[in-house]
C-alpha positions in Angstrom: 87.8 -13.0 35.2 86.4 -12.6 31.6 84.6 -9.2 31.2 80.7 -8.9 30.4 80.2 -6.8 27.4 78.4 -3.6 26.7 75.4 -5.8 25.0 75.2 -8.3 27.6 72.2 -9.3 29.5 72.9 -11.2 32.7 70.0 -13.0 34.2 68.0 -10.8 36.4 69.2 -12.5 39.5 72.8 -11.8 38.9 72.5 -8.4 37.3 70.2 -7.0 40.5 73.1 -7.4 42.9 75.7 -5.7 40.2 73.1 -2.9 39.7 72.6 -2.3 43.6 76.5 -1.7 43.6 76.2 1.0 40.7 73.3 2.6 43.0 75.5 2.6 46.3 78.6 4.0 44.1 76.4 7.2 43.0 74.4 7.4 46.2 76.3 9.6 48.2 77.3 12.3 45.6 73.9 12.3 43.7 72.3 13.3 47.3 74.9 15.7 48.4 74.5 18.2 45.6 70.6 18.7 46.6 71.8 19.0 50.3 74.2 22.0 49.1 71.4 23.9 46.8 68.4 23.3 48.6 66.8 20.9 46.5 65.3 17.5 47.4 67.9 14.7 47.6 64.9 12.2 47.0 64.3 13.9 43.7 67.5 14.0 42.9 67.5 10.2 43.1 64.4 10.1 40.6 65.5 12.4 38.3 69.1 10.3 38.1 67.2 7.6 36.9 65.0 9.0 34.7 68.1 10.9 33.2 69.9 7.7 33.0 67.1 5.4 31.4 66.9 8.8 28.9 70.9 8.6 28.2 70.5 4.8 27.5 67.7 5.4 24.7 69.1 8.2 22.7 72.9 6.6 23.3 71.0 3.4 21.9 72.3 1.5 25.0 75.8 1.4 23.7 77.3 3.9 27.0 77.6 2.3 30.1 77.4 5.4 32.0 75.0 6.4 35.3 73.7 9.9 35.2 74.0 11.7 38.8 74.0 15.2 40.2 76.7 17.5 38.3 78.8 19.1 41.1 79.7 22.2 38.6 76.3 23.7 38.8 76.1 23.6 42.8 77.0 27.8 43.2 74.9 28.6 40.8 71.7 26.6 41.9 72.9 27.6 45.5 72.5 31.1 44.7 69.1 30.8 43.1 67.5 28.3 45.3 68.8 28.8 48.9 70.1 32.5 49.0 67.5 34.0 46.7 64.7 31.3 47.1 63.9 31.8 43.4 63.3 27.8 42.7 61.5 28.9 39.2 64.5 30.8 38.0 67.0 28.4 38.9 64.5 25.6 37.2 64.5 27.4 33.9 68.2 28.4 33.9 69.0 24.8 34.5 66.6 23.7 31.3 68.6 26.2 29.2 71.6 24.5 29.9 70.3 21.4 28.8 68.8 22.8 25.5 72.9 24.0 25.3 73.9 20.7 25.3 71.2 19.7 22.5 72.6 23.0 20.7 76.0 21.2 20.6 74.6 18.1 19.4 73.1 19.6 16.3 76.7 21.1 15.8 79.1 18.0 16.1 76.5 16.0 14.1 76.9 18.6 11.3 80.5 18.4 11.1 81.3 14.9 12.1 83.1 13.0 15.2 86.5 12.7 13.5 87.9 16.1 14.6 87.7 15.0 18.2 90.2 12.3 17.4 92.4 14.7 15.1 92.5 17.3 18.3 92.3 15.4 21.7 95.3 12.8 20.8 96.1 10.7 23.6 98.5 13.0 25.0 95.6 14.6 26.0 93.4 12.3 26.6 95.7 10.2 29.0 96.5 13.0 31.4 92.9 14.3 31.7 91.4 10.7 32.4 94.0 11.1 35.3 92.6 14.0 36.6 89.1 13.0 36.6 90.2 10.3 39.5 93.1 12.6 41.0 91.1 16.0 41.3 88.5 14.0 43.2 91.5 12.7 45.6 90.7 15.4 48.1 86.7 14.5 48.3 87.6 10.6 49.0 90.1 11.6 51.6 89.7 15.1 53.5 86.0 15.1 53.0 84.8 11.5 53.4 87.6 9.1 54.6 89.4 11.4 57.2 86.1 11.2 58.8 86.6 8.0 60.5 90.0 6.4 59.3 89.4 3.3 61.2 86.2 2.7 59.4 87.6 3.9 55.9 90.6 1.8 55.6 88.7 -1.2 57.0 86.4 -0.6 54.2 88.8 0.0 51.7 91.0 -3.1 52.8 87.8 -5.3 52.5 86.7 -4.2 48.9 90.2 -4.8 48.1 90.2 -8.4 49.4 86.8 -9.3 47.7 88.2 -7.8 44.5 91.4 -9.8 44.3 90.3 -12.8 46.1 86.7 -13.0 45.2 85.5 -16.0 42.9 82.0 -15.9 41.1 79.6 -13.6 42.0 81.9 -12.1 44.7 84.2 -11.0 41.8 81.9 -9.1 40.2 80.4 -7.1 43.4 83.4 -6.2 45.5 82.2 -2.7 45.9 78.9 -3.6 47.2 80.3 -6.2 49.8 83.1 -3.6 51.1 80.4 -0.9 51.6 77.9 -3.7 53.4 81.4 -5.0 55.3 82.4 -1.3 56.4 78.4 -0.5 57.1 78.7 -3.5 59.7 82.2 -2.4 61.2 81.0 0.9 61.9 77.7 -0.5 63.6 79.8 -2.7 65.6 82.1 0.2 66.8 78.7 2.2 67.6 77.5 -0.7 69.6 80.9 -1.0 71.9 81.0 2.7 72.2 83.9 3.7 70.1 81.8 6.0 68.1 78.8 7.8 69.0 75.6 8.7 67.1 77.1 7.6 63.8 74.3 5.7 62.7 70.7 7.0 63.7 68.7 3.3 63.6 66.0 5.1 65.0 65.7 7.2 61.9 65.6 4.1 59.5 63.1 2.4 61.9 60.6 5.5 62.0 61.0 6.3 58.0 57.8 5.8 56.2 57.4 3.0 53.7 56.4 5.3 51.0 56.8 9.0 50.5 56.3 11.4 47.8 59.9 13.0 46.8 58.3 16.3 45.5 56.1 16.8 48.8 59.1 19.2 50.7 58.7 21.9 47.6 54.7 22.6 48.0 56.2 23.6 51.4 59.6 25.1 50.7 58.6 27.2 47.4 55.1 27.7 47.7 53.6 29.7 45.1 56.5 28.4 42.5 55.5 25.0 42.1 52.5 23.1 40.4 50.8 19.9 41.4 50.2 17.0 38.2 49.0 14.2 39.5 50.4 15.0 42.9 53.8 15.4 42.1 54.7 19.5 43.3 56.8 20.6 39.9 58.4 23.6 39.6 56.9 26.4 37.3 60.1 27.3 35.3 60.6 31.0 34.6 62.9 31.9 32.3 65.3 34.7 33.8 67.6 36.4 32.1 70.4 36.6 35.2 69.6 32.9 35.8 70.1 31.5 32.4 73.6 34.0 32.3 74.5 31.9 35.1 73.7 28.7 35.0 73.5 28.1 31.4 77.1 28.5 30.0 78.2 26.0 32.9 77.0 23.5 30.3 80.1 24.4 28.1 82.4 23.1 30.9 80.6 20.0 31.8 80.5 18.7 27.8 84.3 19.1 28.1 83.9 17.1 31.1 81.8 14.7 29.2 84.3 13.9 26.6 86.7 13.0 29.5 84.6 10.6 30.7 83.2 9.4 27.5 87.3 8.5 27.0 87.7 6.9 30.3 84.6 4.6 29.5 86.0 3.8 26.1 89.5 3.2 27.5 88.1 1.0 30.2 85.6 -1.2 27.9 88.2 -1.0 24.6 85.5 0.5 22.9 85.9 3.7 20.8 82.6 5.5 21.9 83.0 8.7 20.1 82.4 7.1 16.7 80.0 4.6 18.0 77.5 5.8 19.1 79.1 8.9 18.8 79.7 12.0 20.8 77.0 13.9 19.5 74.6 11.3 20.9 76.2 11.5 24.5 75.3 15.2 24.4 71.6 14.6 23.2 71.4 12.0 26.0 73.2 14.4 28.5 71.1 17.4 27.3 67.9 15.8 27.9 68.4 14.3 31.0 69.6 17.7 32.3 66.3 19.4 31.0 64.0 16.6 32.3 65.5 16.8 35.9 64.8 20.4 35.7 61.4 20.0 35.0 60.9 17.6 38.0 62.9 20.3 40.4 66.3 17.9 40.0 69.8 19.1 39.6 71.4 19.3 36.3 72.6 15.5 35.3 76.3 14.1 34.3 78.2 10.9 33.8 79.6 9.7 37.3 83.2 8.9 37.7 82.3 6.5 40.4 80.3 4.3 38.2 83.3 4.5 35.8 85.2 3.3 38.6 82.5 0.4 39.7 83.1 -0.8 35.5 87.2 -0.5 36.2 87.1 -3.0 38.7 84.7 -5.1 38.1 84.8 -5.5 34.5 81.4 -5.8 34.3 80.2 -3.6 31.2 76.4 -4.5 30.7 74.3 -1.3 29.6 71.6 -3.5 30.9 72.7 -3.7 34.8 73.2 0.4 34.5 69.4 0.5 33.5 68.6 -1.9 36.4 70.2 0.7 38.5 68.6 3.3 37.4 64.9 1.8 37.9 66.0 1.0 41.5 66.9 4.8 42.1 63.7 5.9 40.8 62.0 3.2 43.4 64.3 4.5 46.2 63.3 8.0 45.6 59.6 7.0 46.8 60.7 4.6 49.5 61.6 6.6 52.9 63.4 3.0 54.4 65.4 3.1 51.9 66.3 6.3 51.7 66.7 6.6 55.3 68.9 3.3 55.2 71.1 4.6 52.5 71.4 8.1 53.8 72.8 6.1 57.1 76.1 4.7 55.4 78.7 6.6 57.4 80.8 9.4 55.4 83.8 7.2 56.0 82.4 4.1 54.7 81.9 5.7 51.3 85.5 7.3 51.6 87.2 4.4 51.7 85.7 3.1 48.6 85.7 6.3 47.0 89.8 6.3 47.4 89.3 2.8 45.4 87.1 4.0 42.8 88.9 7.2 41.9 92.2 5.7 41.9 91.3 3.1 39.2 90.1 6.3 36.8 93.6 7.9 37.4 95.2 4.2 36.5 93.4 3.8 33.9 94.7 7.2 32.3 98.3 6.2 33.0 97.5 2.9 31.0 96.0 5.0 28.3 99.3 6.5 27.6 101.6 3.4 28.1 99.3 1.5 25.8 100.0 4.4 23.2 103.6 4.3 23.9 103.5 7.8 24.6 107.0 9.7 24.3 107.4 11.7 27.4 111.1 12.4 26.3 109.6 14.9 24.0 109.2 18.3 25.5 105.7 19.1 24.0 104.5 16.0 25.2 105.9 16.6 28.4 104.7 20.1 28.9 101.0 19.1 27.7 101.2 16.4 30.8 102.4 18.5 33.1 99.8 21.5 32.6 97.0 19.4 32.4 97.8 17.6 35.7 98.6 20.8 37.4 95.4 22.6 36.4 93.3 19.7 37.1 94.4 18.9 40.2 94.9 22.6 41.6 91.8 23.9 40.5 89.3 20.5 40.5 88.4 21.5 36.8 88.6 19.0 34.2 87.0 21.1 32.0 89.6 24.0 32.2 92.7 21.3 32.0 91.2 19.6 29.2 90.7 22.8 27.1 94.5 23.7 28.1 95.7 20.3 26.9 93.8 20.9 23.5 95.0 24.1 23.0 98.6 23.4 24.0 98.4 20.5 21.3 97.4 22.8 18.9 99.9 25.7 19.7 103.2 24.3 20.5 105.5 22.8 17.9 106.3 19.3 17.1 109.9 18.4 17.7 
């Protein structure tokens, strides 16, 4: 099937299910971060949509990426929000983290982006892209699919069947159809008594039609929020301790962003480091992160799950991603739709994630194959080996990328 290009705008009737597919892909991870850190999942949905729209504006709609909650900030956010109950300081630190992105934007804009290709060649890019998928394998398998393997396997098989044998619209929404199939299968198992309390249908039925996504903050963080047009927004405090704990993480996520942009460029066959430029990517992500903190949401980052959707469907349209962002914003105000998405069994998303993360890893392998990377050279072999082991072992894409860049500079050519 021919792909749909980045600048193409399919009709709304066709774009809508494609956008919903992206919402399903990002939903689990985006709401997991606030659950772990004490923030509001509904606000995380709201800020993911707002952040994605900001990102697309500053990247001239040329980077089909979705921005969701960043996992890199979980530990420091949990420290200040859940343990110290210092919501204002946490959001102040997150705002500064966003401004770190903006600072690096000005540096790269001054020096250009040519040095990125020079110091990050394909021998580094390929394995970095691979570990973006492989480092998430444990999340897909151990944290999600293992909760109920029959449901996860059924969902995975359904998505594969829709991907390979689907025609027309079915061919481009296999992830959405796979999730629906897995959800229905889970309901059948529950009704037949094979699983218990997997899906709380009563919670969906009793959910309110409309909700204020920030309502919980007035109760949980009294005295640390102000009411603006009915929204309970944080009063940021720029604490030195919070800034020094949270803001430096931005340097790690910037490197992760670089890896994601390489993946998107590989999938779409576009050099996004040059056009629209990695500097614009950083500006968009930084302002999205700062905006998220102003609403009380977690810092933003480009999402591997949605990159996997691009790779599988070959629908690269930024227009579709922007519709997904609007849907996420609307979802944050809908109690019923929120409850419905929250009721999707973890195992269903686990089966889908195995396919999505695997496609990202395969894209990295493809990068090295197409670049005719010579792994008979000791230098190349060492670079690939170190990146893979550090990336998979630590789960930190940024550390592995930095190691690959340094090894490429230090090790002599044969």
